[in-house]
C-alpha positions, 0 to 999 in steps of 0.5 A, spaced: 499 499 500 504 505 501 509 504 494 502 506 490 500 511 495 508 514 493 506 512 485 500 516 486 504 522 490 509 522 485 503 521 480 499 528 483 505 532 483 507 532 476 500 532 474 500 539 478 506 541 476 503 540 468 498 544 471 500 550 473 505 550 467 499 549 463 496 555 466 501 559 465 503 559 459 495 559 457 494 565 460 502 569 458 503 566 452 495 565 448 492 570 453 486 567 456 483 569 462 484 565 467 480 561 471 479 557 462 486 557 462 485 554 469 479 549 467 483 547 460 488 545 465 484 541 470 483 538 463 489 536 460 491 533 467 486 529 468 487 525 462 495 524 463 493 522 470 488 517 469 493 515 463 498 515 468 495 512 475 492 506 470 499 504 467 504 505 472 501 505 479 494 501 478 498 496 473 492 491 474 486 495 474 479 494 469 480 497 462 475 500 458 470 506 458 467 504 466 475 507 470 475 513 466 468 516 468 469 513 474 476 517 477 474 523 473 467 522 478 473 522 484 476 528 480 469 532 481 469 529 488 475 531 490 475 539 486 469 539 489 471 538 496 477 543 495 473 548 494 469 546 500 474 547 506 477 552 502 470 556 502 469 553 510 477 556 512 476 563 508 468 566 509 465 561 515 471 561 520 476 565 517 482 564 518 488 564 512 487 561 506 493 558 505 492 554 511 485 552 508 491 550 502 495 546 508 489 543 509 486 541 502 493 538 501 492 534 506 485 531 506 483 531 497 489 527 495 488 522 501 481 522 499 482 522 492 487 515 493 482 512 497 477 512 493 481 511 485 483 504 489 477 502 492 472 504 487 476 506 480 482 502 479 479 496 483 479 489 481 472 486 478 472 479 482 467 474 479 464 469 484 465 461 483 457 462 483 455 467 477 455 465 470 458 468 465 
């Protein structure tokens, strides 16, 4: 499990770097609105991180569209959790946004890993009594 978490963390770090790089290039070189640039960067990283996690982190995972759709659901859930934590910390508690971001860094990757491990990339087992 530790090895999987380490690989997942490496993919996440790479994804973060790609997201920031894509955002910078889209805003500075192509003059896109930062929100649009960040969204496009998120979508790019979503695809790249899915492929890396599928083929490197969770190597024995099932293939097809179903795991990708699950990965998108987990990623969007992580995005909602990110926004919820930041909203709570900044707007409700009136704490510094950097503290909120630290809480996000602790909560979101861990929850995403758990959901991806137990749901997205889980091997589907066939029971001996099932007909196939």
